C-alpha positions in Angstrom: -66.8 16.4 37.2 -66.5 15.1 33.6 -65.1 11.8 34.9 -68.3 11.2 36.8 -70.5 11.3 33.8 -71.8 8.0 32.5 -72.6 8.0 28.8 -75.2 5.5 27.6 -75.6 5.0 23.9 -79.0 3.4 23.0 -78.7 0.7 20.4 -82.3 0.5 19.5 -84.6 -2.5 19.0 -85.2 -4.6 15.8 -84.6 -1.6 13.6 -87.5 -2.4 11.3 -87.3 1.0 9.5 -83.8 0.1 8.5 -84.5 -3.5 7.5 -82.8 -5.4 5.7 -79.7 -3.5 6.7 -80.5 -4.7 10.4 -81.3 -8.3 9.4 -78.1 -9.6 10.6 -76.8 -6.7 12.8 -77.8 -4.0 15.3 -78.6 -0.6 14.1 -75.4 1.1 15.5 -73.2 -1.6 13.7 -74.5 -0.7 10.2 -71.5 0.3 7.9 -71.4 4.0 7.1 -69.4 6.3 4.8 -67.3 3.5 3.4 -65.2 2.6 6.5 -67.1 3.5 9.7 -70.1 2.1 11.7 -72.9 4.4 12.8 -72.0 3.8 16.5 -68.6 5.5 15.8 -70.4 8.9 15.7 -71.7 9.1 19.3 -68.5 7.3 20.6 -66.2 9.8 18.9 -68.3 12.7 20.2 -68.0 11.4 23.7 -64.2 10.8 23.5 -63.5 14.3 22.2 -65.5 15.8 24.9 -63.8 13.8 27.8 -66.5 11.3 28.4 -64.8 8.0 28.5 -67.1 5.8 30.5 -69.5 4.5 27.9 -72.1 1.8 28.0 -74.0 0.6 24.8 -77.4 -0.9 25.3 -78.6 -3.4 22.6 -80.7 -6.5 22.4 -80.9 -7.7 18.9 -78.2 -9.1 16.6 -75.4 -7.7 18.9 -72.5 -9.9 17.7 -71.2 -7.6 15.0 -71.6 -4.6 17.2 -69.7 -6.3 20.1 -66.9 -7.4 17.7 -66.5 -3.9 16.4 -66.4 -2.3 19.9 -64.0 -4.9 21.3 -61.6 -4.6 18.3 -61.7 -0.8 18.1 -61.9 1.1 21.5 -59.2 -0.1 23.9 -58.4 2.4 26.6 -55.1 2.4 28.5 -55.2 1.6 32.3 -54.4 5.1 33.3 -57.6 6.8 31.7 -60.2 4.9 33.7 -62.1 4.8 30.4 -64.0 1.9 29.1 -66.7 1.0 26.5 -68.9 -1.9 27.2 -72.0 -3.3 25.5 -74.9 -4.5 27.6 -77.5 -6.8 25.9 -80.9 -7.4 27.5 -80.6 -10.2 30.0 -82.8 -12.1 32.3 -82.4 -11.5 36.0 -84.5 -11.9 39.2 -85.8 -8.3 38.7 -86.3 -8.4 34.9 -87.3 -11.4 32.7 -88.1 -9.8 29.4 -86.7 -7.7 26.5 -86.3 -4.0 26.7 -89.6 -2.4 26.1 -88.3 0.9 25.0 -85.3 3.4 25.5 -86.3 4.2 29.1 -86.9 0.7 30.0 -83.5 -0.3 28.6 -81.8 2.2 31.1 -84.0 1.2 33.9 -83.1 -2.5 33.6 -79.4 -1.8 33.7 -79.2 0.5 36.9 -77.6 -2.3 38.7 -74.6 -2.0 36.3 -74.5 1.7 36.4 -74.6 2.0 40.2 -71.2 0.3 40.4 -69.7 3.5 38.7 -71.4 5.9 41.1 -72.2 8.5 38.5 -73.1 12.1 39.1 -74.8 12.4 35.8 -76.1 10.2 32.9 -75.6 11.3 29.3 -78.2 9.6 27.0 -77.2 9.3 23.3 -78.8 7.6 20.3 -76.7 5.1 18.2 -78.1 6.1 14.7 -77.6 9.9 14.4 -75.0 11.9 12.5 -73.7 15.1 14.2 -70.6 16.6 15.8 -71.2 18.1 19.1 -69.2 19.5 22.0 -70.7 17.4 24.7 -68.5 19.1 27.4 -70.2 22.4 26.5 -73.5 20.7 26.7 -72.6 19.5 30.1 -71.3 22.9 31.2 -74.6 24.6 30.1 -76.5 22.1 32.1 -74.5 22.9 35.3 -74.7 26.6 34.5 -78.5 26.6 34.3 -78.8 24.4 37.4 -80.9 22.1 35.3 -82.2 18.6 36.4 -82.5 17.5 32.8 -81.1 19.2 29.6 -82.5 18.2 26.2 -80.4 18.9 23.1 -82.5 20.6 20.5 -82.0 21.6 16.8 -84.0 24.3 14.9 -86.3 23.0 12.2 -88.9 24.5 9.8 -92.6 23.8 10.2 -92.7 21.2 7.4 -90.4 18.9 9.3 -92.1 19.1 12.7 -94.4 16.3 12.1 -91.7 13.6 12.4 -90.0 15.1 15.6 -90.7 15.9 19.2 -91.3 19.7 19.3 -90.3 21.8 22.4 -91.8 25.0 23.7 -89.3 27.0 25.8 -89.5 30.3 27.6 -87.0 33.2 27.0 -84.5 31.6 29.5 -84.5 28.3 27.6 -86.6 26.3 30.1 -88.8 23.8 28.5 -92.5 24.4 29.3 -94.2 22.1 26.9 -93.5 19.0 24.6 -95.5 17.8 21.6 -94.6 14.5 19.9 -95.0 14.6 16.1 -97.7 17.3 15.8 -100.1 16.9 12.8 -99.3 19.0 9.7 -102.6 20.9 10.1 -102.2 21.4 13.9 -101.7 25.0 15.1 -98.4 25.1 16.8 -97.5 28.7 16.3 -97.2 29.2 20.1 -94.3 26.8 20.1 -92.0 29.0 18.0 -88.6 29.8 19.5 -88.5 33.0 21.5 -86.8 35.9 19.7 -84.0 36.4 22.2 -83.0 32.7 22.1 -83.2 32.6 18.2 -80.8 35.6 18.1 -78.4 33.8 20.3 -78.1 30.7 17.8 -75.1 30.9 15.6 -76.2 31.2 11.9 -79.9 31.1 12.9 -82.2 30.5 9.9 -85.4 32.4 10.2 -87.2 29.6 8.4 -86.3 27.2 11.2 -88.7 28.7 13.8 -89.2 25.5 15.9 -87.0 23.5 18.4 -87.0 19.7 18.0 -85.6 17.3 20.4 -82.5 15.5 19.1 -83.0 12.5 21.4 -79.9 13.6 23.4 -80.4 14.0 27.1 -78.4 14.9 30.2 -79.8 13.9 33.7 -78.5 14.5 37.2 -78.2 10.9 38.5 -80.7 11.2 41.2 -83.3 12.8 38.9 -83.0 10.0 36.3 -83.7 7.4 39.1 -86.8 9.4 40.0 -87.9 10.0 36.4 -87.7 6.1 35.8 -89.4 5.1 39.0 -92.5 4.0 37.1 -93.5 1.7 34.1 -93.0 4.3 31.3 -91.0 2.8 28.4 -89.7 5.7 26.2 -87.7 8.8 26.8 -89.2 11.0 24.0 -92.9 9.9 24.3 -93.1 9.5 28.0 -90.2 10.4 30.3 -89.4 14.0 29.0 -93.1 15.1 28.8 -93.8 13.8 32.2 -90.7 15.5 33.6 -91.4 19.0 32.5 -93.8 19.9 35.4 -91.8 17.9 38.0 -88.2 19.0 37.3 -86.2 21.8 35.9 -85.9 20.7 32.1 -83.6 23.0 30.1 -83.1 23.1 26.3 -79.6 23.2 24.8 -79.9 24.7 21.3 -77.4 22.9 18.9 -76.6 25.1 15.8 -74.8 22.4 13.8 -75.7 19.7 11.4 -77.7 16.9 12.8 -79.6 14.0 11.1 -81.5 11.1 12.5 -80.6 8.1 10.3 -83.6 6.0 11.2 -85.0 4.9 7.9 -83.6 3.5 4.5 -84.4 6.8 2.8 -82.6 9.0 5.5 -79.6 6.4 5.5 -79.3 6.6 1.7 -79.8 10.4 1.3 -77.5 11.3 4.2 -74.8 9.0 2.8 -75.0 10.2 -0.7 -74.8 13.8 0.5 -71.3 12.9 1.9 -70.1 12.6 -1.7 -71.0 16.2 -2.7 -68.4 18.9 -2.9 -69.6 20.7 0.1 -71.4 18.0 2.3 -73.5 18.8 5.2 -71.3 16.8 7.5 -67.5 17.1 7.5 -65.4 14.0 8.0 -62.3 16.0 7.2 -61.8 17.7 10.6 -58.4 16.8 12.0 -59.2 18.3 15.4 -62.1 15.9 16.1 -61.8 12.9 13.8 -64.3 10.1 13.8 -62.6 7.0 15.1 -63.2 3.5 13.8 -61.6 0.1 13.5 -58.0 0.1 12.2 -57.7 -2.5 9.5 -54.2 -1.8 8.1 -55.5 -2.3 4.5 -53.4 -1.2 1.5 -54.4 1.9 -0.4 -57.0 1.7 -3.0 -55.9 0.8 -6.5 -57.7 2.7 -9.4 -57.0 1.4 -12.9 -58.2 3.5 -15.9 -61.3 4.6 -14.2 -63.6 7.8 -14.2 -64.7 8.6 -10.6 -66.8 11.7 -9.8 -67.9 13.0 -6.3 -67.2 9.6 -4.8 -65.8 8.4 -1.4 -63.5 5.4 -1.8 -62.4 3.6 1.4 -59.2 1.5 1.9 -58.2 -1.7 0.1 -60.4 -1.2 -3.1 -59.4 -2.4 -6.5 -61.3 -0.5 -9.3 -60.7 -1.2 -12.9 -61.9 0.6 -16.0 -65.2 1.7 -14.2 -67.4 4.8 -14.3 -68.5 5.8 -10.8 -70.5 8.9 -9.8 -72.0 10.1 -6.6 -71.3 6.8 -4.8 -69.6 5.4 -1.7 -67.1 2.4 -2.1 -66.6 0.6 1.1 -63.4 -1.3 2.2 -62.1 -4.1 0.0 -64.6 -3.5 -2.8 -63.6 -5.0 -6.1 -65.2 -3.4 -9.2 -64.3 -5.0 -12.6 -64.0 -3.5 -16.1 -67.0 -1.9 -17.7 -69.0 -1.5 -14.5 -70.9 1.7 -14.0 -72.3 3.0 -10.7 -74.5 6.1 -10.1 -75.7 6.9 -6.6 -74.7 3.6 -5.2 -73.6 2.8 -1.6 -71.2 -0.3 -1.7 -70.5 -1.4 1.9 -67.5 -3.5 0.8 -66.3 -6.9 2.0 -65.0 -8.5 5.1 -62.3 -10.4 3.3 -60.4 -10.9 0.1 -61.1 -14.0 -1.9 -58.1 -16.2 -2.8 -57.6 -17.3 -6.4 -58.5 -20.8 -5.3 -61.8 -19.6 -3.8 -62.7 -17.7 -6.9 -62.0 -20.7 -9.2 -64.0 -23.0 -7.1 -67.0 -20.6 -7.0 -66.8 -19.9 -10.7 -67.2 -23.6 -11.4 -70.4 -23.4 -9.6 -71.6 -20.3 -11.5 -71.1 -18.1 -8.4 -69.7 -14.6 -9.2 -66.7 -13.1 -7.3 -67.4 -10.9 -4.3 -67.8 -7.3 -5.6 -69.1 -5.9 -8.8 -68.4 -8.0 -12.0 -67.7 -6.9 -15.6 -70.4 -4.7 -17.3 -72.7 -4.4 -14.3 -74.8 -1.3 -14.4 -76.2 0.0 -11.0 -78.0 3.0 -10.0 -79.7 4.2 -6.8 -78.9 1.1 -4.8 -77.3 -0.1 -1.5 -75.0 -3.1 -1.9 -74.4 -4.7 1.6 -71.3 -6.5 2.8 -69.9 -9.5 0.7 -72.6 -9.3 -2.0 -71.8 -10.7 -5.5 -73.0 -9.0 -8.4 -72.5 -11.0 -11.6 -71.5 -9.9 -15.1 -73.8 -7.5 -17.1 -76.4 -7.3 -14.3 -78.7 -4.2 -14.7 -79.9 -2.9 -11.2 -82.1 0.2 -11.0 -81.5 1.1 -14.6 -84.6 0.1 -16.5 -87.7 0.4 -14.2 -88.0 3.6 -12.3 -91.5 2.8 -10.8 -90.3 0.3 -8.2 -92.7 -1.3 -5.8 -91.5 -1.7 -2.2 -91.2 -5.3 -1.2 -89.0 -8.2 -0.3 -87.7 -10.3 -3.2 -85.5 -13.3 -3.6 -82.1 -11.8 -3.0 -82.9 -8.1 -2.7 -85.3 -5.7 -1.1 -86.9 -2.4 -2.3 -87.5 0.2 0.5 -88.5 3.8 -0.3 -87.8 3.1 -3.9 -84.1 2.2 -3.2 -82.8 -1.2 -4.1 -80.9 -3.0 -1.3 -78.8 -6.1 -2.2 -78.7 -7.9 1.1 -75.5 -9.1 2.9 -73.9 -12.2 1.3 -76.4 -12.2 -1.6 -75.7 -13.6 -4.9 -76.9 -11.9 -8.0 -76.4 -14.1 -11.1 -74.9 -12.7 -14.3 -77.4 -11.0 -16.5 -79.9 -10.3 -13.8 -82.3 -7.3 -14.3 -83.6 -5.7 -11.1 
């Protein structure tokens, strides 16, 4: 039955909360952890679980995502597997953009029907987790559910940002509240004791179940659930389905994080550099797949590097780097110091001729130049940081806003893609 499950990864809309990282790319295409893209997480979960018929739905800045998918995920002709991106398109039935997650799926039923699926697995393109989706499917079948919602346990103080589920002792969802107010009494939504006891490593402080935005539908049920004008799964479809269908909760005990804002993206990324990170990339039994670049090993010359991830193809000389992520092909020159910095790297190496021509025009090389001091910042792809720049060093009271060649969001400085920061700049 696994071969009849159609996986749909939702690419999201404009990605305003992750702007400016989404200025030139879709959310799932954002570089992550030095060498990956966010979309690699749900795709890898699908592949390891035996789900190899995958559609990715997107509508904004999809070129980068399309290129990554086409150059990375190529199945052989014997597996019946495929990964295909579907951008919003005008047809005789639909003439507008996707209006939400549910509307995106609804508009693509004509494509999905050709696969004759038995079930639809709905996933998000901007979350970090490692889940056995096959077990998710088996539990769905075992409970004879029409819809199964993956849920994670959370403490009361985090419920205001999530959709909270009320379940009965058998795990059936009986109520759904979207982002309850902090002063709202939701004590009746606490997880039943017998279910809590069945969750591996259950933390008594995490008394509530929150939807992870991961759903499994029987094919016919999804068609019925979307036979309306509702636009969003979390806000509309799931709450309206509780009284109509058998909606079951699947309690996921592992790490899960929604990377939907600049703050969550930054903090989740930096956590990966700690000695015992919340998410483990070093699991050989279920690796996270990504594009093979065949780059040379990173070269480290006389540097001090502490709790830092360094991707392939980097050249780092006489630098001091702490709690940072150094992306592919990053060049860091002598005397540079980075603390809590996410460098997304470069798409190419500059030739000596290109460097010479740019220097004549006062343009720094791609990467981090001599003497640059950077703290608590995100450096997007192909950015050029000039000599002796001071970024995030001097002013700790940063006002969010959009500036000439950088942004500040949630107090985090973001040097945008292809930006040029002249030598001596203070941010």
